[in-house]
Structures are given as C-alpha cells and as structure tokens.
Backbone as CSV, one residue per row, in Angstrom:
resi,resn,N_x,N_y,N_z,CA_x,CA_y,CA_z,C_x,C_y,C_z
1,MET,0.868,21.312,17.410,-0.058,21.159,16.478,0.088,20.933,15.419
2,PHE,-0.614,20.676,14.247,-0.583,19.999,12.999,-1.248,20.198,12.038
3,PHE,-0.724,20.460,11.062,-1.000,21.177,9.665,-1.082,19.939,8.300
4,HIS,-1.822,19.710,7.736,-1.726,18.567,6.406,-1.532,19.603,5.250
5,LYS,-0.399,19.715,4.622,-0.347,20.040,3.688,-0.338,19.051,2.599
6,LYS,-1.295,19.507,1.587,-1.577,18.105,0.518,-0.282,17.559,-0.361
7,GLU,0.684,18.235,-0.463,1.576,18.277,-1.588,2.669,17.761,-0.817
8,PRO,3.511,16.525,-1.523,4.718,15.668,-0.870,5.641,16.578,-0.678
9,ILE,6.700,16.539,0.060,7.743,17.254,0.598,8.893,17.437,-0.648
10,GLU,8.885,16.133,-1.423,9.568,16.118,-2.404,9.046,15.477,-3.695
11,LYS,9.224,14.212,-3.812,8.187,13.322,-4.909,6.946,13.295,-5.091
12,GLY,5.989,13.247,-6.115,4.877,13.161,-6.141,4.609,11.645,-6.778
13,ILE,3.528,10.868,-6.613,3.107,9.261,-7.082,2.910,9.730,-8.415
14,ASN,3.856,8.861,-8.951,2.971,8.605,-10.864,3.937,7.082,-10.765
15,ILE,2.545,6.635,-11.518,2.808,5.122,-11.359,2.374,4.610,-13.220
16,ASP,2.633,3.919,-13.920,2.478,3.621,-15.270,1.688,2.705,-15.110
17,GLU,1.190,1.532,-14.656,0.466,0.903,-14.539,-0.229,-0.004,-13.385
18,PRO,-1.211,0.028,-12.746,-1.587,-0.498,-11.427,-1.656,-1.735,-11.494
19,ASN,-0.685,-2.038,-10.345,-0.787,-3.764,-9.902,-0.918,-4.040,-8.619
20,PRO,-1.961,-4.448,-8.192,-2.741,-4.834,-7.174,-1.396,-5.878,-6.051
21,ARG,-1.324,-6.301,-6.635,-0.177,-7.636,-6.291,0.544,-7.116,-5.567
22,PHE,1.499,-6.078,-6.413,2.788,-5.256,-5.952,1.957,-4.127,-4.565
23,ALA,1.112,-3.972,-4.882,0.448,-3.263,-3.683,0.321,-3.766,-2.067
24,GLN,-0.007,-5.156,-2.546,0.159,-6.171,-1.246,1.245,-5.962,-0.466
25,LEU,2.550,-6.088,-1.432,3.988,-5.974,-0.751,3.807,-4.397,-0.190
26,LEU,3.473,-3.468,-0.942,3.809,-2.125,-0.267,3.072,-2.256,0.926
27,LEU,2.248,-3.436,1.439,1.739,-3.057,2.729,2.910,-2.953,3.842
28,GLU,3.451,-3.725,3.372,4.716,-3.856,4.407,5.420,-2.815,4.970
29,GLN,5.525,-1.812,3.789,5.824,-0.327,4.578,5.017,0.804,5.253
30,PHE,3.550,0.109,4.822,2.678,1.060,5.410,1.848,0.303,6.833
31,GLY,1.829,-0.755,7.232,1.428,-1.283,8.416,2.139,-2.909,8.776
32,GLY,3.628,-2.633,8.324,4.198,-3.747,8.669,5.404,-3.344,9.823
33,ALA,6.128,-4.010,10.064,7.035,-4.127,11.578,8.235,-2.658,11.228
34,THR,8.388,-2.740,10.005,9.592,-1.819,9.281,9.363,-0.809,9.335
35,GLY,7.735,-0.354,8.783,7.159,0.763,7.974,7.168,1.776,8.279
36,GLU,6.585,2.905,7.895,6.583,4.578,8.055,5.837,4.518,9.370
37,LEU,4.908,3.794,9.686,4.001,4.657,10.396,4.307,3.959,12.142
38,THR,5.609,2.923,12.022,6.300,2.457,13.209,7.403,3.541,13.193
39,ALA,7.896,3.946,12.538,8.817,4.409,12.589,8.327,6.193,12.879
40,ALA,7.409,6.437,12.384,6.764,7.641,12.777,6.598,7.714,14.243
41,LEU,6.140,6.807,14.892,5.530,6.723,15.910,6.332,6.556,17.063
42,GLN,7.677,5.563,16.580,8.491,5.450,17.359,9.515,6.741,17.605
43,TYR,9.684,7.491,16.711,10.613,8.847,16.881,9.701,9.390,17.712
44,TRP,8.593,9.842,17.243,7.500,11.079,18.140,7.434,10.257,19.860
45,VAL,7.406,9.897,19.976,7.053,8.935,21.606,8.796,8.924,22.186
46,GLN,9.638,8.912,21.587,11.167,8.769,21.547,11.289,10.342,22.444
47,SER,11.153,11.359,21.417,11.058,12.754,21.967,10.907,13.182,23.068
48,PHE,9.497,12.490,23.759,9.475,13.231,24.962,10.318,12.746,25.928
49,HIS,10.989,11.600,25.900,12.249,11.241,26.746,13.218,12.315,26.817
50,VAL,13.521,12.824,25.973,15.086,13.873,25.371,14.785,14.951,25.935
51,GLU,15.882,15.665,26.949,16.297,16.807,27.335,16.859,17.595,26.594
52,ASN,18.005,16.844,26.137,18.416,17.779,24.785,17.592,18.023,24.011
53,PRO,17.121,19.738,23.417,16.438,20.430,22.909,16.559,19.973,21.657
54,GLY,17.906,19.769,21.101,18.363,19.673,19.836,17.985,18.202,19.373
55,ILE,18.709,17.521,19.422,18.038,15.888,19.595,16.739,15.679,19.519
56,ARG,15.968,16.411,20.712,14.518,16.446,20.395,14.146,16.905,19.322
57,ASP,14.412,18.120,19.085,13.708,18.483,17.693,14.325,17.706,16.327
58,MET,15.123,17.385,16.566,15.339,16.574,15.582,14.533,14.896,15.355
59,LEU,14.474,14.230,16.238,13.334,13.411,16.180,12.233,14.016,16.246
60,GLN,11.792,14.343,16.227,10.306,15.449,16.203,10.375,15.666,14.563
61,ASP,11.296,16.255,13.925,11.449,16.543,12.487,11.146,15.355,11.372
62,ILE,12.356,14.176,11.956,12.320,12.962,11.705,10.549,12.148,11.624
63,ALA,10.511,12.338,12.829,8.896,11.576,12.726,7.420,12.100,12.116
64,LEU,7.371,13.605,11.466,7.028,13.917,10.739,7.345,14.045,9.491
65,GLU,8.532,13.585,9.262,8.726,13.466,7.381,8.351,11.766,7.417
66,GLU,8.723,10.893,8.483,7.992,9.677,8.360,6.594,9.641,8.384
67,PHE,5.642,10.532,8.713,4.379,10.597,8.492,4.126,10.513,6.989
68,GLY,5.468,11.966,6.971,4.621,12.083,5.263,5.439,10.719,4.385
69,HIS,5.998,9.904,4.471,6.355,8.710,3.600,5.181,8.279,3.976
70,LEU,4.432,7.937,5.347,3.082,6.960,5.355,2.825,7.595,4.284
71,GLU,2.061,8.492,4.124,1.396,9.379,3.073,1.475,8.621,1.623
72,MET,3.075,8.723,1.663,3.514,8.353,-0.202,3.098,7.106,-0.362
73,VAL,3.482,6.457,0.558,3.321,4.495,0.779,1.691,4.534,0.712
74,GLY,0.869,4.908,1.243,-0.737,4.714,0.794,-0.808,5.649,-0.146
75,LYS,-0.442,6.408,-0.629,-0.650,6.767,-1.758,-0.560,5.939,-3.605
76,LEU,1.139,5.344,-3.002,1.523,4.238,-3.924,0.397,3.381,-3.869
77,ILE,-0.091,2.523,-2.684,-1.081,1.301,-2.766,-2.595,2.046,-3.157
78,GLU,-3.219,3.122,-3.198,-4.169,3.733,-3.474,-3.719,3.598,-4.932
79,ALA,-2.910,4.148,-5.482,-2.912,3.998,-7.025,-2.934,2.596,-7.988
80,HIS,-2.117,1.793,-6.840,-2.065,0.802,-7.505,-3.155,-0.486,-7.168
81,THR,-3.882,0.099,-6.775,-5.453,-0.679,-6.471,-6.567,0.006,-6.846
82,LYS,-6.698,1.073,-6.680,-8.060,2.249,-6.781,-8.810,2.228,-8.219
83,ASN,-7.609,2.629,-9.461,-8.317,2.464,-10.883,-8.028,0.975,-11.834
84,VAL,-8.121,0.266,-11.215,-8.279,-1.153,-11.948,-9.389,-1.908,-11.688
85,ASP,-9.778,-2.665,-13.007,-10.700,-3.755,-12.549,-11.016,-4.512,-11.410
86,GLN,-12.212,-4.303,-10.362,-11.963,-5.209,-9.221,-11.320,-6.220,-9.145
87,THR,-12.014,-7.223,-10.072,-11.562,-8.369,-10.465,-9.921,-8.783,-10.160
88,GLU,-9.213,-7.920,-10.985,-8.005,-7.834,-10.846,-7.532,-7.489,-9.439
89,ALA,-7.601,-6.279,-9.209,-7.758,-5.984,-7.812,-7.714,-7.032,-6.721
90,PHE,-9.088,-7.872,-6.667,-9.161,-8.848,-5.581,-8.685,-10.072,-5.699
91,LYS,-7.702,-10.207,-7.241,-6.440,-11.292,-7.318,-6.030,-11.003,-6.050
92,SER,-5.476,-10.051,-5.387,-5.107,-10.013,-4.242,-5.731,-10.019,-2.984
93,THR,-5.696,-11.510,-2.183,-6.322,-11.786,-0.926,-6.459,-10.327,-0.021
94,LEU,-5.755,-9.600,0.314,-6.271,-9.134,1.582,-6.747,-7.701,1.053
95,PHE,-6.941,-7.599,-0.042,-7.664,-6.316,-0.861,-9.513,-7.067,-1.225
96,THR,-9.356,-8.158,-0.946,-10.433,-8.977,-1.432,-11.213,-9.150,0.094
97,VAL,-10.486,-9.055,1.272,-11.206,-9.189,2.411,-11.554,-7.267,2.825
98,ARG,-10.364,-6.479,2.616,-10.359,-5.131,3.044,-11.162,-4.053,2.497
99,GLY,-11.289,-4.379,0.596,-11.127,-3.386,0.100,-10.020,-2.918,-0.485
100,MET,-10.252,-1.647,-1.296,-9.048,-1.497,-1.943,-8.177,0.031,-1.203
101,GLY,-7.273,0.454,-1.242,-6.791,1.582,-0.557,-5.503,0.690,0.465
102,PRO,-4.707,1.511,1.262,-3.947,1.156,2.152,-4.830,0.834,3.496
103,HIS,-4.215,-0.320,4.140,-4.649,-0.780,5.575,-3.567,-0.800,6.907
104,LEU,-3.907,-1.005,7.802,-3.214,-0.941,8.495,-2.723,-2.648,8.479
105,LEU,-2.423,-2.893,7.662,-1.806,-4.657,7.713,-0.271,-4.287,7.160
106,ASP,0.139,-5.812,7.360,1.568,-6.116,6.664,1.061,-6.771,5.197
107,SER,2.057,-7.193,4.404,2.187,-7.979,2.958,1.279,-9.068,3.272
108,GLN,1.361,-9.687,4.473,0.884,-11.036,5.206,-0.740,-10.944,5.479
109,GLY,-1.089,-9.977,5.908,-2.612,-9.600,6.576,-2.264,-9.714,7.911
110,GLN,-1.321,-9.440,8.658,-0.875,-9.190,9.903,-1.306,-7.717,10.175
111,ALA,-2.341,-7.781,11.504,-2.614,-6.254,12.148,-1.511,-5.660,12.553
112,TRP,-1.580,-3.967,12.336,-0.167,-3.567,12.841,-0.343,-3.896,14.275
113,THR,1.030,-2.977,14.988,0.655,-3.286,16.475,1.820,-2.259,16.756
114,ALA,1.571,-1.846,18.366,2.473,-0.862,19.003,3.478,-1.751,19.436
115,ALA,3.430,-2.976,19.541,4.651,-3.547,19.931,5.935,-3.800,19.076
116,TYR,5.302,-3.056,17.655,6.451,-2.542,16.618,7.527,-1.484,16.944
117,VAL,7.060,-0.585,18.137,7.620,0.603,18.658,8.204,0.208,19.571
118,ASN,9.708,0.715,19.401,11.052,0.474,20.102,11.537,1.855,21.129
119,GLU,10.920,1.992,22.016,11.607,3.367,22.563,11.835,2.866,24.288
120,GLY,12.793,3.544,24.773,12.716,2.931,25.660,13.419,3.939,26.704
121,GLY,13.104,5.136,26.488,13.269,6.147,27.981,14.963,6.735,27.860
122,ASP,15.804,6.437,26.955,17.565,6.691,26.970,17.559,6.926,25.939
123,VAL,18.367,8.029,25.734,18.323,8.571,24.267,19.815,8.079,23.498
124,VAL,20.748,7.667,24.553,21.423,6.572,23.777,21.001,5.533,22.974
125,ARG,20.028,4.924,24.103,19.741,3.205,23.376,18.369,3.529,22.355
126,ASP,18.029,4.558,22.758,16.908,4.609,21.228,17.420,5.123,19.957
127,LEU,18.306,6.238,20.076,19.375,6.374,18.802,20.055,5.203,18.411
128,ARG,20.341,4.054,18.915,20.934,3.042,18.394,19.692,2.449,17.818
129,ALA,18.602,2.177,18.357,17.434,1.360,17.967,17.129,1.846,16.860
130,ASN,16.698,2.971,16.430,16.673,4.061,15.241,17.702,3.577,14.724
131,ILE,18.589,3.377,14.665,19.371,3.061,13.636,19.196,1.881,13.042
132,GLY,18.605,0.898,13.992,18.842,-0.734,13.636,17.061,-0.401,12.961
133,ALA,16.299,0.416,13.040,15.036,0.657,12.512,15.000,1.157,10.997
134,GLU,16.317,2.277,10.766,16.256,2.434,9.583,17.027,1.577,8.747
135,ALA,17.629,0.428,9.236,18.255,-0.108,8.473,17.156,-1.661,8.019
136,GLY,16.375,-1.947,8.978,15.095,-2.803,8.315,14.152,-2.418,7.380
137,ALA,13.754,-0.957,7.389,13.280,-0.430,6.725,13.943,0.019,5.157
138,ARG,15.273,0.077,4.996,16.256,0.288,4.121,16.370,-1.048,3.015
139,GLN,16.351,-2.155,3.836,16.255,-3.265,3.361,15.175,-3.895,2.994
140,THR,14.128,-3.634,3.629,12.724,-3.635,2.701,12.159,-3.184,1.649
141,TYR,12.998,-1.444,1.773,12.421,-1.124,0.435,13.239,-1.138,-0.452
142,GLU,14.621,-2.030,-0.548,15.605,-2.704,-1.391,15.031,-3.455,-2.133
143,GLU,14.115,-4.575,-1.179,13.870,-5.760,-2.188,12.343,-5.281,-2.632
144,LEU,11.945,-4.236,-2.253,10.587,-3.792,-3.053,11.189,-2.961,-4.719
145,ILE,12.120,-2.394,-4.318,12.729,-1.769,-5.782,12.974,-3.081,-6.657
146,LYS,13.721,-4.480,-5.923,14.036,-5.207,-7.237,12.752,-5.445,-7.655
147,LEU,10.983,-5.750,-7.327,10.119,-5.959,-7.838,9.137,-5.056,-8.124
148,ALA,9.296,-3.590,-8.172,8.992,-2.751,-8.722,8.078,-3.198,-10.142
149,PRO,7.050,-3.048,-10.530,6.309,-3.036,-11.681,6.820,-1.790,-12.428
150,ASP,7.267,-0.940,-12.146,7.544,0.208,-13.270,8.142,1.349,-12.886
151,PRO,8.683,1.902,-13.355,9.551,3.051,-13.495,9.164,4.135,-12.243
152,GLY,7.523,4.683,-12.394,7.427,5.405,-11.294,7.636,5.198,-10.122
153,THR,7.118,4.274,-9.693,6.734,2.802,-8.609,8.214,3.125,-8.191
154,LYS,9.089,3.006,-8.938,10.756,2.319,-8.411,11.178,3.888,-8.244
155,ASP,11.047,4.955,-8.629,11.814,5.930,-8.163,11.172,6.626,-6.916
156,THR,9.914,6.205,-6.757,9.355,6.820,-4.850,10.014,6.006,-4.375
157,LEU,10.349,4.674,-4.572,10.835,3.987,-3.704,11.954,4.179,-3.130
158,VAL,12.584,4.687,-4.360,13.830,4.954,-4.383,14.744,6.276,-3.794
159,TYR,13.401,7.113,-3.932,13.307,8.094,-2.821,13.439,7.730,-1.317
160,LEU,12.406,7.001,-1.121,12.102,6.815,0.221,13.443,5.615,0.729
161,LEU,13.599,4.880,0.293,15.207,4.476,0.252,16.210,5.406,1.472
162,THR,16.527,6.299,-0.176,17.449,6.987,0.037,17.273,8.157,1.598
163,ARG,15.969,8.636,1.929,15.897,9.025,3.362,15.638,8.366,4.293
164,GLU,16.075,7.303,4.172,16.139,5.849,5.222,17.954,6.263,5.757
165,ILE,18.547,6.192,4.542,19.861,6.353,4.714,20.521,7.808,5.655
166,SER,19.254,8.977,4.984,20.009,10.165,5.538,19.255,10.256,7.103
167,HIS,18.458,9.439,7.362,18.112,9.546,9.049,19.139,8.510,9.775
168,THR,19.534,7.551,9.403,20.495,7.012,9.924,21.907,7.570,10.126
169,LYS,22.458,8.344,9.032,23.201,9.557,9.157,22.960,10.423,10.025
170,MET,21.693,11.014,10.348,21.251,11.854,11.372,21.463,11.284,13.106
171,PHE,20.991,9.835,12.969,21.447,9.364,14.211,22.512,9.232,14.499
172,MET,23.444,8.464,13.365,24.662,8.754,14.204,25.447,9.638,14.149
173,LYS,25.082,10.972,13.789,25.879,12.193,14.095,25.484,12.199,15.706
174,ALA,23.872,12.093,16.038,23.315,13.159,17.065,24.186,12.004,18.280
175,LEU,24.631,10.266,17.715,25.303,9.651,18.553,26.492,10.330,19.264
176,ASP,27.309,10.611,18.071,28.282,10.937,18.083,28.756,12.578,18.737
177,SER,27.708,13.413,18.516,27.887,14.514,19.786,27.355,14.128,20.895
178,LEU,26.880,13.163,21.411,26.823,12.575,22.776,28.258,11.731,23.075
179,GLY,29.414,11.783,22.421,30.297,10.651,22.526,30.345,9.296,22.971
180,LYS,28.859,8.948,22.136,28.227,7.452,22.430,28.416,6.517,20.763
181,LEU,28.908,7.004,19.786,28.882,6.617,18.511,29.622,4.961,18.849
182,THR,30.488,4.871,19.402,30.973,3.725,19.539,31.338,3.669,20.860
183,ASP,31.171,4.217,22.099,31.007,4.216,23.185,29.825,2.491,23.510
184,PRO,30.186,1.764,24.266,29.058,0.906,24.675,28.585,1.081,25.656
185,LEU,29.278,2.247,26.712,29.142,2.117,27.839,28.032,3.040,28.153
186,PHE,26.615,2.821,28.680,25.707,4.384,29.046,25.009,4.049,30.009
187,GLY,24.405,4.747,30.648,23.589,4.635,31.889,24.460,4.862,33.065
188,ASN,23.157,4.530,34.035,23.764,4.729,35.546,24.643,3.567,36.311
189,ILE,24.398,2.611,35.657,25.478,1.464,36.801,26.396,1.110,36.185
190,LYS,27.587,1.185,36.903,28.613,0.622,36.651,28.856,-0.919,36.519
191,PRO,29.676,-1.404,35.172,29.694,-2.641,34.545,30.254,-3.446,36.141
192,ASP,30.453,-4.661,35.734,31.440,-5.334,36.860,32.249,-5.873,35.984
193,ASP,33.291,-6.403,36.817,34.769,-6.529,35.781,34.870,-8.066,34.897
194,THR,33.897,-8.202,34.703,33.455,-9.081,33.453,33.219,-8.088,32.063
195,VAL,33.198,-6.835,32.089,33.099,-6.067,31.193,33.625,-6.166,29.871
196,ASN,35.135,-6.184,29.687,35.963,-6.269,29.153,36.077,-8.243,28.706
197,ILE,35.538,-9.306,28.985,36.134,-10.486,28.916,34.820,-11.008,27.493
198,TYR,35.586,-11.825,26.275,34.863,-12.502,25.470,35.327,-14.355,25.992
199,TYR,34.386,-14.338,26.455,34.212,-16.411,26.312,34.247,-17.193,25.390
200,ASN,35.003,-17.743,25.041,35.044,-18.655,23.705,33.935,-19.800,24.269
201,LEU,33.299,-20.040,23.389,31.724,-21.023,23.890,31.692,-22.234,22.456
202,SER,32.656,-22.265,21.782,32.587,-23.017,20.399,34.075,-23.776,20.717
203,SER,33.579,-25.219,20.703,34.203,-26.329,20.951,35.202,-27.220,19.955
204,ASN,34.441,-26.754,18.731,34.938,-27.184,17.549,35.456,-26.743,16.683
205,GLY,36.595,-26.907,15.859,36.593,-25.852,14.788,37.636,-25.421,15.502
206,GLN,37.983,-24.072,14.299,39.451,-23.525,14.553,38.707,-22.027,15.211
207,ASP,39.266,-21.758,16.403,38.705,-20.565,17.067,38.887,-18.921,16.071
208,SER,37.821,-18.648,16.264,37.598,-17.418,15.258,38.412,-16.170,15.963
209,ARG,39.351,-15.243,15.560,39.831,-14.433,16.590,39.187,-13.057,15.401
210,GLY,39.169,-11.960,16.112,38.935,-10.474,15.306,39.024,-9.371,16.556
211,PRO,38.908,-8.190,16.410,39.056,-7.325,17.079,37.489,-7.456,18.134
212,TRP,36.664,-7.935,17.960,35.735,-8.217,18.689,35.912,-9.036,19.710
213,ASN,37.359,-9.879,19.885,37.795,-10.291,20.989,39.239,-10.782,21.166
214,SER,39.793,-9.222,21.007,41.140,-9.291,21.012,41.452,-8.331,21.429
215,GLU,42.819,-8.236,22.107,43.467,-7.339,23.178,43.617,-5.939,22.167
216,PRO,43.778,-4.977,22.674,43.674,-4.068,24.237,42.161,-4.202,24.885
217,ASP,41.029,-4.345,24.068,40.215,-4.284,24.257,39.250,-5.159,25.054
218,PHE,39.819,-6.620,24.642,39.020,-8.130,25.230,40.081,-8.832,25.765
219,GLU,39.709,-9.337,27.009,40.494,-10.389,27.558,39.937,-12.114,27.124
220,TYR,40.687,-12.467,26.300,39.624,-13.847,25.487,40.305,-15.149,26.414
221,ILE,38.978,-15.749,26.618,39.067,-16.800,27.557,38.920,-17.945,26.817
222,ALA,39.837,-18.516,26.369,39.777,-19.677,25.342,38.739,-21.020,25.735
223,ASP,39.283,-20.853,27.310,38.444,-22.579,27.327,37.242,-21.817,29.073
224,PRO,36.214,-21.388,28.757,35.716,-20.997,29.976,35.428,-22.091,31.016
225,GLN,35.889,-23.295,31.033,35.588,-24.287,31.986,36.691,-24.082,32.716
226,VAL,37.747,-23.570,32.479,39.204,-23.534,33.172,39.044,-21.907,34.060
227,SER,39.675,-22.297,35.294,39.288,-20.676,35.951,40.363,-19.812,35.670
228,ARG,39.969,-18.642,35.952,40.737,-17.344,34.969,41.993,-17.358,36.072
C-alpha cells in the first residue's frame, strides 16, 4: 500500500529564474540511466529477492526515498519550464517536441528503458551493483551542480547528491554485515585454482605492480606464455 504525501521529506523546490535549457539537462536524473526512476525500481525489485528482513526493509525504504527524489527532480524540471515564455522554453528541443514539464527521457532525448535496472537475484551482487549506481548518480549530480543556474536549484541538487552518498554508506554497511564488503567470493560455485592468479598481459614498458597483483593475495604471472 502506498500513500502520496505532497510535502517533500526534507527540501522544498525554490528557484530564482526558470532556465529551460538547464531543465533539459535535469532530464538525465528523471528518465536517464543514472536517474531516480532507475534507482527506485532497481532497489524495489531487488528487495523481493532478499531473505534477510533487515536488508529487505532497507532496500524498500531507500527505493521509496528515491521515488521522492524523482518527484523533486520532476518538480525542478516543471519549475524551470512551466512559468516561462513558451518561446524560451522551446529553445530546448526536447520541450519543443514533448511540451513542458518532466518526461521519461534523458537529456539527449533517449527514452527510459527497463534495461537500465540492474538486479540479479543475489543480495551481495545486488548491493555491489547499487554502490555503482549511487556513484553514477552522484557524478551526474556533481556535473549538474557545476551548471546550476541559481542558488535554489543548486541547493536542491546538493541535497540529492548528499543522499546518494548516504545510500552508498548504507549499502556498504549492509555488505559488511554479511561479511562481504571486501570479500570477492560469493555464491554457491567453488572457484578453480586460478582464482588468485594475476596474468600480466602487457608487453610494452615497465610492469605495474600493486596490491591488486602482489603476494600474498595473488600469484603474479609475468609471462603467461611460459608454463607455470
């Protein structure tokens, strides 16, 4: 059961001057691959695969918050296109075609697709995918903040970026509670004896070494063409 409360959870939407061209960029977080609709549906669908009641509840809480963020982005787009002269609004091509307000498109006019939703039925796999999703959304918001045309818009976007960081921390803590924050092994199939091998597949220049290819966690194969 869902109820729509018409007040935002934290931030209101206040802009100083409508900017339809910036509204087109905001579509990236409404109907784009890293947008709020994608995140909300991703976490909601994932929750049905999870047996741990606490993690399931967390995923559903965050999914519903993301739906709230979708509303905030939609209201931002509406505010940047609704109360302006149509000639100005229509300087942004997508609003010329679709009319003012939010649409299920990204900033380049590509329609939203369920292919953006990343869920795979394993809680460890899904939580790791979610960390990547939040990183993508945070990066998009960071670029939007650089271009924000007024303080009110910027303030709202900073809030949304902040919550992406909060969600990342939640997903990391959930992984840690499962003992899988740094453990790459999960699932039911035992890996073979190549699991700790690093193959050097670069032949030019000096080999780069680091903890990702060094003992004790890895056996470094300098020349894979030579038998071990």
